[in-house]
C-alpha positions as CSV (number, residue, x, y, z in Angstrom):
1,X,0.0,0.0,0.0
2,X,2.8,2.4,0.9
3,X,4.4,1.7,-2.5
4,X,1.1,2.3,-4.3
5,X,0.7,5.6,-2.3
6,X,4.1,6.7,-3.4
7,X,3.1,6.5,-7.1
8,X,2.3,9.6,-8.9
9,X,-1.3,10.4,-9.8
10,X,-0.5,9.9,-13.5
11,X,0.9,6.4,-12.7
12,X,-2.2,5.4,-10.8
13,X,-4.5,6.8,-13.5
14,X,-2.5,4.7,-16.0
15,X,-3.1,1.6,-13.9
16,X,-6.8,2.2,-13.6
17,X,-7.1,2.8,-17.4
18,X,-5.2,-0.5,-18.0
19,X,-7.7,-2.3,-15.7
20,X,-10.6,-0.6,-17.6
21,X,-9.2,-1.8,-20.9
22,X,-9.1,-5.4,-19.5
23,X,-12.6,-5.1,-18.2
24,X,-13.8,-3.7,-21.6
25,X,-12.4,-6.8,-23.4
26,X,-14.2,-9.0,-20.9
27,X,-17.4,-7.1,-21.3
28,X,-17.1,-7.4,-25.1
29,X,-16.6,-11.1,-24.9
30,X,-19.6,-11.5,-22.6
31,X,-21.8,-9.3,-24.8
32,X,-21.0,-11.4,-27.8
33,X,-21.6,-14.6,-25.8
34,X,-25.0,-13.2,-24.8
35,X,-25.7,-12.3,-28.5
36,X,-24.9,-15.8,-29.6
37,X,-27.4,-17.2,-27.1
38,X,-30.0,-14.7,-28.4
39,X,-29.4,-15.9,-32.0
40,X,-29.8,-19.6,-30.8
41,X,-33.1,-18.7,-29.2
42,X,-34.2,-17.0,-32.4
43,X,-33.4,-20.1,-34.4
44,X,-35.3,-22.4,-32.0
45,X,-38.3,-20.1,-32.2
46,X,-38.4,-20.7,-35.9
47,X,-39.9,-17.3,-36.8
48,X,-42.0,-17.0,-33.7
49,X,-42.5,-13.9,-31.6
50,X,-39.1,-12.4,-30.8
51,X,-40.1,-9.4,-28.6
52,X,-41.1,-10.7,-25.1
53,X,-41.9,-7.7,-22.9
54,X,-42.6,-9.8,-19.9
55,X,-39.2,-11.4,-20.1
56,X,-37.5,-8.0,-20.6
57,X,-39.3,-6.7,-17.5
58,X,-38.2,-9.6,-15.4
59,X,-34.6,-9.3,-16.4
60,X,-34.5,-5.5,-15.9
61,X,-36.3,-5.9,-12.5
62,X,-33.8,-8.6,-11.4
63,X,-30.8,-6.5,-12.4
64,X,-32.1,-3.5,-10.5
65,X,-32.7,-5.6,-7.4
66,X,-29.2,-7.1,-7.6
67,X,-27.4,-3.9,-8.5
68,X,-24.7,-3.1,-5.9
69,X,-23.7,0.3,-7.4
70,X,-22.0,2.7,-7.9
71,X,-24.2,2.8,-11.1
72,X,-27.8,3.8,-10.4
73,X,-30.6,1.5,-11.3
74,X,-31.7,4.0,-14.0
75,X,-28.2,3.8,-15.6
76,X,-28.2,0.0,-15.4
77,X,-31.6,-0.1,-17.1
78,X,-30.5,2.2,-19.9
79,X,-27.4,0.1,-20.6
80,X,-29.2,-3.3,-20.6
81,X,-32.0,-1.9,-22.7
82,X,-29.5,-1.2,-25.4
83,X,-28.0,-4.7,-24.9
84,X,-31.4,-6.2,-25.3
85,X,-32.1,-4.1,-28.4
86,X,-28.9,-5.2,-30.1
87,X,-29.6,-8.9,-29.2
88,X,-33.2,-8.6,-30.4
89,X,-32.1,-7.1,-33.7
90,X,-30.1,-10.4,-34.3
91,X,-33.3,-12.4,-33.9
92,X,-35.8,-10.1,-35.7
93,X,-35.3,-6.5,-36.8
94,X,-38.3,-4.6,-35.5
95,X,-40.3,-1.7,-37.0
96,X,-42.0,0.6,-34.5
97,X,-44.6,3.2,-35.5
98,X,-44.9,6.4,-33.5
99,X,-46.3,9.9,-33.8
100,X,-43.7,11.8,-35.8
101,X,-41.8,13.5,-37.1
102,X,-38.5,12.6,-35.5
103,X,-37.8,14.4,-32.3
104,X,-41.2,14.0,-30.6
105,X,-41.7,12.7,-27.1
106,X,-43.3,9.6,-28.7
107,X,-40.0,9.1,-30.5
108,X,-38.2,9.3,-27.2
109,X,-40.6,6.8,-25.7
110,X,-39.7,4.3,-28.5
111,X,-36.1,4.6,-27.6
112,X,-36.8,4.1,-23.9
113,X,-38.8,0.9,-24.5
114,X,-37.0,-0.7,-27.4
115,X,-33.5,0.8,-27.4
116,X,-31.8,2.3,-30.4
117,X,-31.5,-0.7,-32.7
118,X,-35.0,-0.8,-34.1
119,X,-36.5,1.0,-37.1
120,X,-38.6,3.8,-35.7
121,X,-41.2,4.7,-38.2
122,X,-42.7,8.2,-37.9
123,X,-46.3,8.7,-38.9
124,X,-48.5,11.9,-38.9
125,X,-51.5,10.8,-36.9
126,X,-52.6,8.3,-34.3
127,X,-55.0,6.8,-36.8
128,X,-52.1,6.2,-39.2
129,X,-50.2,4.5,-36.3
130,X,-53.0,2.1,-35.6
131,X,-53.4,1.3,-39.3
132,X,-49.7,0.6,-39.7
133,X,-49.4,-2.0,-36.9
134,X,-52.9,-3.5,-37.6
135,X,-51.9,-4.2,-41.2
136,X,-48.5,-5.5,-40.4
137,X,-46.5,-2.6,-41.9
138,X,-44.9,-2.3,-38.5
139,X,-44.4,-4.9,-35.8
140,X,-45.5,-2.6,-32.9
141,X,-46.7,0.9,-32.2
142,X,-46.0,3.3,-29.3
143,X,-49.0,5.7,-28.7
144,X,-49.6,8.3,-26.0
145,X,-52.5,7.4,-23.7
146,X,-52.5,10.0,-20.9
147,X,-50.5,12.9,-19.4
148,X,-50.4,13.6,-15.7
149,X,-51.2,17.3,-16.3
150,X,-53.6,17.3,-19.3
151,X,-55.3,13.9,-18.9
152,X,-56.3,11.3,-21.4
153,X,-55.4,11.3,-25.1
154,X,-58.9,10.8,-26.4
155,X,-58.1,9.5,-29.9
156,X,-56.0,6.7,-28.5
157,X,-58.8,5.6,-26.2
158,X,-61.4,5.8,-29.0
159,X,-59.4,3.7,-31.4
160,X,-58.7,1.0,-28.7
161,X,-62.5,0.3,-28.7
162,X,-62.5,-0.7,-32.4
163,X,-59.1,-2.4,-33.0
164,X,-58.0,-6.0,-32.5
165,X,-54.6,-4.7,-31.2
166,X,-53.7,-5.4,-27.7
167,X,-51.7,-3.4,-25.2
168,X,-48.3,-5.2,-24.8
169,X,-46.5,-2.8,-22.6
170,X,-46.3,0.7,-21.2
171,X,-43.8,3.5,-21.0
172,X,-43.8,6.4,-18.6
173,X,-41.7,9.4,-19.9
174,X,-40.9,12.4,-17.8
175,X,-41.7,15.3,-20.0
176,X,-39.4,18.3,-19.9
177,X,-40.7,21.2,-22.1
178,X,-38.3,23.8,-23.5
179,X,-38.8,27.0,-25.4
180,X,-36.8,26.6,-28.5
181,X,-36.1,29.4,-31.0
182,X,-33.4,31.2,-33.0
183,X,-35.0,34.5,-32.0
184,X,-32.1,35.3,-29.6
185,X,-34.2,36.4,-26.6
186,X,-37.7,36.1,-25.2
187,X,-38.4,39.7,-26.2
188,X,-37.9,38.8,-29.8
189,X,-40.4,35.9,-29.8
190,X,-43.5,36.8,-31.8
191,X,-45.4,33.4,-31.8
192,X,-45.2,30.0,-30.2
193,X,-45.9,26.7,-31.9
194,X,-46.5,23.4,-30.1
195,X,-48.8,20.5,-29.7
196,X,-52.0,21.4,-27.9
197,X,-51.2,19.2,-24.9
198,X,-47.8,20.8,-24.6
199,X,-49.3,24.3,-24.8
200,X,-51.7,23.2,-22.0
201,X,-48.8,21.9,-19.9
202,X,-47.0,25.3,-20.1
203,X,-50.0,27.7,-19.9
204,X,-48.9,29.4,-16.7
205,X,-45.3,30.0,-17.8
206,X,-46.5,31.4,-21.1
207,X,-49.0,33.7,-19.4
208,X,-46.2,35.1,-17.3
209,X,-43.4,35.3,-19.8
210,X,-45.0,35.6,-23.2
211,X,-48.5,36.9,-22.6
212,X,-48.7,38.7,-26.0
213,X,-47.3,35.9,-28.2
214,X,-50.0,33.9,-30.1
215,X,-50.0,30.2,-29.3
216,X,-50.5,28.0,-32.4
217,X,-51.4,24.3,-32.0
218,X,-49.8,22.0,-34.5
219,X,-49.7,18.2,-35.0
220,X,-46.6,17.5,-32.9
221,X,-43.8,19.2,-31.0
222,X,-41.3,18.2,-33.6
223,X,-43.5,19.8,-36.3
224,X,-43.5,22.9,-34.1
225,X,-39.7,22.9,-34.0
226,X,-39.5,22.5,-37.8
227,X,-41.9,25.5,-38.3
228,X,-40.0,27.6,-35.7
229,X,-36.7,26.9,-37.5
230,X,-38.1,28.3,-40.7
231,X,-39.6,31.5,-39.3
232,X,-37.9,34.6,-37.8
233,X,-39.3,35.3,-34.4
234,X,-41.1,32.0,-34.1
235,X,-40.5,29.7,-31.1
236,X,-41.5,26.1,-30.3
237,X,-42.3,24.2,-27.1
238,X,-40.6,20.9,-27.5
239,X,-38.0,18.5,-26.1
240,X,-34.2,18.8,-26.4
241,X,-34.1,16.3,-29.2
242,X,-36.3,18.3,-31.4
243,X,-34.1,21.4,-30.8
244,X,-31.0,19.4,-31.8
245,X,-32.6,17.9,-35.0
246,X,-33.9,21.3,-36.2
247,X,-31.0,23.5,-35.1
248,X,-32.8,25.6,-32.4
249,X,-31.3,27.2,-29.4
250,X,-33.0,26.7,-25.9
251,X,-34.3,30.1,-24.8
252,X,-35.8,28.7,-21.6
253,X,-35.5,25.2,-20.3
254,X,-38.0,23.2,-18.2
255,X,-41.0,25.5,-18.7
256,X,-43.7,22.9,-17.8
257,X,-46.0,24.1,-15.0
258,X,-45.9,20.8,-13.1
259,X,-42.4,19.6,-12.1
260,X,-43.4,15.9,-12.3
261,X,-45.1,16.2,-15.7
262,X,-45.2,12.7,-17.1
263,X,-46.8,11.1,-20.2
264,X,-47.8,7.5,-20.3
265,X,-47.6,5.5,-23.5
266,X,-48.9,2.1,-24.6
267,X,-47.0,-0.4,-26.7
268,X,-49.5,-2.0,-29.1
269,X,-49.2,-5.3,-31.0
270,X,-50.9,-8.5,-31.9
271,X,-49.6,-10.7,-29.0
272,X,-51.0,-11.7,-25.6
273,X,-48.3,-11.1,-23.1
274,X,-47.8,-13.7,-20.3
275,X,-47.5,-12.6,-16.7
276,X,-44.2,-10.9,-15.6
277,X,-45.0,-10.8,-11.9
278,X,-45.6,-7.0,-11.9
279,X,-48.4,-6.3,-14.3
280,X,-51.4,-4.1,-15.1
281,X,-54.6,-4.9,-17.0
282,X,-56.5,-2.4,-19.0
283,X,-60.2,-2.8,-20.1
284,X,-63.1,-0.7,-21.4
285,X,-66.8,-1.3,-20.5
286,X,-70.2,0.2,-20.8
287,X,-72.7,0.6,-18.0
288,X,-76.5,0.7,-17.8
289,X,-77.8,4.2,-17.2
290,X,-79.5,3.7,-13.9
291,X,-78.7,4.6,-10.2
292,X,-75.9,2.5,-8.7
293,X,-75.0,0.8,-11.9
294,X,-71.3,1.8,-11.8
295,X,-71.0,0.8,-8.2
296,X,-72.4,-2.6,-9.1
297,X,-69.9,-3.1,-11.9
298,X,-66.9,-2.1,-9.8
299,X,-68.0,-4.1,-6.7
300,X,-66.3,-7.4,-7.9
301,X,-63.0,-5.7,-8.1
302,X,-63.2,-4.7,-4.4
303,X,-64.6,-8.1,-3.3
304,X,-61.7,-10.0,-4.9
305,X,-59.1,-7.6,-3.7
306,X,-58.1,-6.1,-7.1
307,X,-56.8,-2.6,-6.9
308,X,-58.0,-0.1,-9.5
309,X,-55.3,2.4,-10.6
310,X,-57.4,4.3,-13.2
311,X,-61.0,5.0,-14.0
312,X,-62.0,7.4,-16.7
313,X,-65.2,8.0,-18.8
314,X,-65.4,8.8,-22.4
315,X,-68.5,9.5,-24.6
316,X,-69.6,6.2,-26.3
317,X,-70.4,7.9,-29.6
318,X,-73.5,5.6,-29.8
319,X,-76.0,7.9,-28.3
320,X,-76.5,11.1,-26.4
321,X,-75.2,10.9,-22.8
322,X,-73.9,7.4,-23.2
323,X,-70.4,6.7,-21.9
324,X,-67.6,4.1,-21.9
325,X,-65.5,3.6,-18.9
326,X,-61.7,2.9,-19.2
327,X,-60.3,1.0,-16.2
328,X,-56.8,0.0,-15.3
329,X,-56.3,-2.6,-12.5
330,X,-53.2,-3.9,-10.8
331,X,-52.4,-7.5,-11.8
332,X,-52.5,-9.8,-14.9
333,X,-55.7,-11.2,-16.4
334,X,-54.4,-14.7,-15.6
335,X,-53.9,-13.9,-11.9
336,X,-56.7,-15.7,-10.1
337,X,-58.2,-12.7,-8.2
338,X,-58.2,-10.6,-11.4
339,X,-59.6,-13.5,-13.5
340,X,-62.5,-14.0,-11.1
341,X,-63.3,-10.3,-10.9
342,X,-63.2,-10.0,-14.8
343,X,-65.5,-13.0,-15.1
344,X,-68.1,-11.3,-13.0
345,X,-67.7,-8.0,-14.7
346,X,-68.2,-9.7,-18.1
347,X,-71.5,-11.1,-16.8
348,X,-72.7,-7.7,-15.6
349,X,-71.5,-5.2,-18.2
350,X,-73.4,-4.7,-21.4
351,X,-70.1,-4.3,-23.2
352,X,-66.6,-5.4,-21.9
353,X,-63.4,-5.5,-23.8
354,X,-60.0,-6.4,-22.4
355,X,-57.4,-4.1,-23.9
356,X,-54.4,-6.1,-22.6
357,X,-52.4,-7.3,-19.7
358,X,-48.8,-6.1,-19.7
359,X,-45.7,-5.4,-17.6
360,X,-46.0,-2.2,-15.6
361,X,-43.6,0.5,-16.6
362,X,-40.3,0.6,-14.8
363,X,-40.0,3.7,-12.6
């Protein structure tokens, strides 16, 4: 120890770097060994489903539980998500539809869920996204379903009532809104482009700092950034990625009114996902229009000990003052308490559709 302490800082740094080089070679060998196993699994599946969200959730959860540090669990999840993405690409290259253009928060959600080694396919509307995955043009889709500040994304919920697609997973993305522009200063901003939900998430900040600037809703935050880049004095509310893609400076970071502003996304596909051990189940149902009917429908959940994490009504579009109820419960449809409660719900509800059981998003 004394001899080591006598070494110069440069000598000790050189020793650590040499040790890192050795570790890197070991990591590389292990990564390729893992990839070879993934290839072997793909061959054994014989063209079967490659993406297994329940398996990925189990692996990431186990790694977080076993992580001794100093890397944070978030850092470990990011690293292994990319490893999984690379291995999955050897089994089956995936195409993932999302609400474009590139640089949207939906684009970021694709990266968080699938890593960087998939083909992310930008589409202009949520309807186009549903059609793409339903027809097989893409393998999966990532669609926004609700925001903690602005509430549900109605079009996603409406389309879930009519599609055969199932929810295969969920992503929760912390939304950090930024005012992007090449105007040079807040005083030079003459208009603000953004998606309607993002404008709603920043309404107090805009009222305080840009009360005179018109707010113009467009199809996406990335489209707002594209427009702002082409117009003198225009600004966009969007994420950092959109600013980088369209060459805009950040005039004001983190302008969202709520500091924990989060958007929840669903992963949509054609598969029924087995239990992961930490799951949610989403469903939609109708209810007779009479006193106590909603209470009667929900009573089986309470009686079987099933926790309800979300309950939201939407107009049914079948008649005046008729509604559908979107419900999320904790647990998988195959878990005995959930299965018993759902069976009773199906017998009572005029209409009931299971949208999917899927691994809960990693925090």
